[in-house]
DOLORO-283776 format. One record per residue (C-alpha): chain; x, y negated, z. Coordinates in pm, whole numbers, plus 50000, padded with zeros to 5 digits. Last residue first. Layout:
BEGIN
chain|u|v|w
A|X|Y|Z
...
***
This chain:
BEGIN
chain|u|v|w
A|18656|87063|58621
A|18569|86881|58303
A|18620|86505|58280
A|18291|86320|58278
A|18328|86193|58634
A|18632|85985|58543
A|18430|85799|58283
A|18187|85674|58548
A|17835|85805|58477
A|17573|85561|58358
A|17214|85525|58470
A|16988|85333|58236
A|16796|85047|58391
A|16419|85064|58443
A|16263|84716|58441
A|16394|84616|58098
A|16294|84945|57939
A|15939|84939|58071
A|15832|85123|57753
A|16088|85084|57475
A|15984|85354|57227
A|16085|85278|56868
A|16265|85605|56800
A|15988|85810|56961
A|15826|85989|56666
A|16136|86011|56446
A|16337|86139|56741
A|16082|86419|56783
A|16136|86521|56420
A|16511|86522|56476
A|16460|86748|56778
A|16272|86998|56562
A|16569|87011|56326
A|16803|87075|56620
A|16568|87342|56751
A|16587|87550|56435
A|16382|87850|56546
A|16446|88214|56453
A|16256|88401|56722
A|16433|88588|57002
A|16230|88494|57308
A|16496|88229|57382
A|16400|88061|57056
A|16024|88088|57108
A|16051|87920|57447
A|16271|87651|57289
A|16011|87593|57018
A|15748|87555|57291
A|15965|87288|57453
A|16007|87114|57117
A|15629|87106|57072
A|15596|86959|57422
A|15813|86659|57326
A|15689|86360|57528
A|15508|86547|57806
A|15745|86839|57873
A|16047|86633|57760
A|15991|86398|58057
A|16313|86231|58178
A|16367|85986|57893
A|16406|86047|57520
A|16568|85778|57305
A|16782|86031|57118
A|16705|86396|57182
A|16996|86624|57269
A|16938|86999|57243
A|17197|87200|57435
A|17224|87568|57348
A|17352|87809|57614
A|17578|88089|57488
A|17748|88154|57823
A|17606|87936|58099
A|17874|87698|58228
A|17938|87456|57941
A|17580|87418|57825
A|17473|87392|58188
A|17732|87124|58257
A|17630|86920|57953
A|17276|86921|58089
A|17374|86830|58444
A|17664|86587|58399
A|17580|86404|58076
A|17214|86411|58176
A|17281|86214|58493
A|16933|86224|58645
A|16644|85975|58669
A|16685|85726|58386
A|16712|85978|58102
A|16793|85776|57790
A|17009|86038|57613
A|16731|86290|57647
A|16773|86653|57745
A|16659|86996|57638
A|16866|87293|57762
A|16818|87633|57599
A|16930|87961|57755
A|16942|88329|57662
A|16995|88519|57989
A|17351|88603|58101
A|17388|88394|58416
A|17718|88478|58589
A|17875|88162|58444
A|17641|87972|58675
A|17869|88076|58963
A|18067|87750|58981
A|17731|87568|59005
A|17621|87722|59336
A|17824|87545|59605
A|17810|87193|59462
A|17455|87260|59342
A|17336|87344|59694
A|17514|87060|59871
A|17370|86811|59622
A|17017|86949|59650
A|16980|86951|60029
A|16822|86606|60061
A|16600|86666|59758
A|16433|86970|59910
A|16404|86815|60256
A|16241|86509|60102
A|15987|86715|59908
A|15894|86911|60219
A|15855|86588|60420
A|15638|86422|60155
A|15429|86738|60124
A|15359|86742|60499
A|15284|86367|60507
A|15055|86350|60202
A|15232|86130|59947
A|15315|86427|59724
A|14946|86472|59637
A|14969|86130|59467
A|15093|86310|59149
A|14758|86471|59074
A|14856|86530|58708
A|14533|86374|58582
A|14542|86086|58829
A|14904|85986|58780
A|14894|86050|58406
A|14583|85837|58348
A|14711|85722|58008
A|15048|85872|57921
A|15353|85666|58025
A|15524|85557|57705
A|15883|85659|57647
A|16173|85439|57758
A|16090|85518|58035
A|15899|85823|58158
A|16048|85846|58509
A|16069|85466|58514
A|15693|85435|58465
A|15648|85684|58749
A|15840|85460|58987
A|15642|85154|58879
A|15309|85326|58944
A|15413|85500|59266
A|15544|85189|59437
A|15241|85046|59621
A|15094|85392|59680
A|15426|85504|59825
A|15441|85217|60074
A|15090|85297|60198
A|15157|85674|60209
A|15514|85677|60341
A|15458|85430|60623
A|15268|85615|60898
A|15286|85996|60906
A|15587|86021|60676
A|15786|85767|60877
A|15704|85931|61211
A|15802|86276|61083
A|16121|86141|60933
A|16218|85975|61260
A|16145|86301|61446
A|16402|86507|61253
A|16576|86333|60960
A|16455|86463|60621
A|16230|86158|60589
A|16525|85922|60626
A|16739|86110|60375
A|16457|86114|60120
A|16365|85751|60193
A|16711|85627|60100
A|16688|85750|59740
A|16956|86008|59659
A|17336|85996|59684
A|17568|86281|59589
A|17856|86038|59541
A|17889|86103|59170
A|17678|86408|59070
A|17712|86775|59161
A|17534|87001|58910
A|17184|87137|58844
A|16930|86858|58796
A|16756|86949|58471
A|16608|86728|58197
A|16411|87032|58073
A|16578|87371|58120
A|16450|87670|57924
A|16569|88009|58047
A|16527|88359|57909
A|16421|88712|57995
A|16486|88680|58368
A|16327|88948|58587
A|16630|89180|58593
A|16851|88877|58656
A|16678|88817|58989
A|16923|88646|59226
A|17130|88470|58959
A|16839|88375|58733
A|16624|88270|59029
A|16901|88053|59176
A|16950|87886|58837
A|16572|87839|58833
A|16572|87668|59172
A|16834|87430|59037
A|16629|87357|58726
A|16315|87291|58929
A|16478|86964|59034
A|16435|86843|58672
A|16191|87067|58482
A|16208|87445|58459
A|16074|87689|58201
A|16136|88052|58300
A|16100|88325|58039
A|15953|88629|58208
A|16005|88983|58332
A|15796|89227|58538
A|15483|89015|58570
A|15240|89234|58766
A|15071|88950|58953
A|15213|89040|59295
A|15554|89104|59140
A|15552|88760|58980
A|15460|88613|59319
A|15757|88793|59472
A|15993|88649|59209
A|15860|88298|59271
A|15906|88350|59645
A|16264|88466|59590
A|16342|88146|59399
A|16193|87944|59683
A|16418|88128|59928
A|16726|88044|59720
A|16624|87677|59713
A|16618|87675|60090
A|16339|87580|60333
A|16101|87844|60200
A|15976|88042|60497
A|15627|87892|60487
A|15589|87565|60299
A|15219|87572|60212
A|15113|87541|59850
A|14846|87289|59748
A|15078|87053|59564
A|15414|87077|59735
A|15530|87272|60042
A|15634|87580|59847
A|15641|87508|59472
A|15295|87468|59321
A|15267|87741|59063
A|15215|87788|58690
A|15219|88139|58545
A|15158|88196|58176
A|15087|88502|57959
A|15184|88411|57606
A|15041|88330|57264
A|14672|88285|57348
A|14744|87959|57527
A|15093|87836|57447
A|15021|87490|57304
A|14725|87417|57534
A|14923|87527|57843
A|15214|87293|57775
A|15097|86934|57832
A|14858|86986|58126
A|15035|87283|58285
A|15373|87118|58327
A|15273|86840|58567
A|14964|87032|58676
A|15176|87276|58880
A|15287|87011|59127
A|15521|86711|59136
A|15737|86509|59376
A|16046|86708|59276
A|16037|86927|58966
A|15809|87197|58834
A|15890|87565|58779
A|15694|87731|58496
A|15680|88106|58433
A|15636|88237|58077
A|15528|88591|57988
A|15660|88735|57660
A|15555|88581|57329
A|15341|88683|57032
A|15061|88832|57238
A|14976|89193|57148
A|14694|89223|57399
A|14554|88882|57484
A|14740|88661|57730
A|14657|88599|58094
A|14666|88253|58250
A|14774|88258|58615
A|14735|87931|58804
A|14907|87913|59141
A|14875|87796|59501
A|15106|87972|59745
A|15004|88034|60106
A|15345|88078|60265
A|15505|88339|60489
A|15696|88507|60209
A|15395|88515|59975
A|15028|88487|60075
A|14840|88427|59749
A|14610|88146|59639
A|14416|88073|59320
A|14396|87777|59088
A|14237|87432|59066
A|14306|87296|59412
A|14130|86964|59479
A|14274|86638|59345
A|14023|86354|59404
A|13908|86480|59745
A|14267|86562|59842
A|14384|86211|59759
A|14090|86047|59936
A|14139|86247|60256
A|14513|86180|60247
A|14443|85807|60215
A|14212|85810|60516
A|14476|85990|60723
A|14745|85748|60600
A|14536|85443|60685
A|14482|85587|61032
A|14855|85649|61076
A|14921|85292|60963
A|14676|85164|61224
A|14830|85382|61494
A|15175|85254|61399
A|15052|84894|61412
A|14894|84946|61754
A|15221|85091|61885
A|15415|84797|61743
A|15171|84546|61893
A|15192|84718|62233
A|15572|84700|62216
A|15562|84333|62119
A|15326|84259|62408
A|15552|84444|62651
A|15857|84255|62529
A|15672|83926|62557
A|15555|84013|62908
A|15913|84100|63006
***
């Protein structure tokens, strides 16, 4: 009994120590990555956003950016704002629960889409082109279906939008989304374990393309390791498969001009399911394949992303020719290739239907 009691006391002490390490880590993360935008109370949440106005007579309509899982508004803002500044009004936001935004009443993807629409209303943006990366693609399909009057066009970057084989995600998402156990995990182990893995995981997100210098720090990616953000992110990812399984048959209702940009070396999502599925399901959608491109078109091919924005805005842009130019730049990329295996879809899963 004494041994059992001693082991229990040791476990409790260890959990308190890990909780203390997490608290100190959160303090450091927030000190290094303070909010850079403004805040608005929307649908029960304090939403952090950056609104960049455009001069009168701007060439392009407003553009709204929806980031993916584990990210925040900087992930799209850093590579794309410089190329669009002065040409379009831009709205970048931390999705509810991530970055510096609070969660509020945004537990579903549909609710997050409504929050984006409400923020647009607050800022006087009547209609916009929506640029979505990865997980943000599913929220954007919800936005386009729920708010077609606000949707001028859609640009999907390496999206996650359709059911995939098995519906599995990383084990820690399911664990963290579990009541009580997930809270304990996020308050003790998620930060120290995440800091040990974040570099290699991010390298695989970019692979085979080169990870930009200081990307983790500049894009404030460690913000997701704070317990509340980690839980919100996990709950988002844990519900994704059920959402896309129910929602994807209705994508044919989307009528906005659409471009999908995807790489054939994406090591995060099944591009041949999600991107091909969007081209098939959204009437008139154009799929732009880029050879040797991984999961980050926004950072590796920002010029192509801007071309897609121009295309859905009605300009005459040859995106396939632009993609060939990108291929020429990245053809030799092999960053971390051996450590980050390609994901392959079983042949049976590629059959339509």
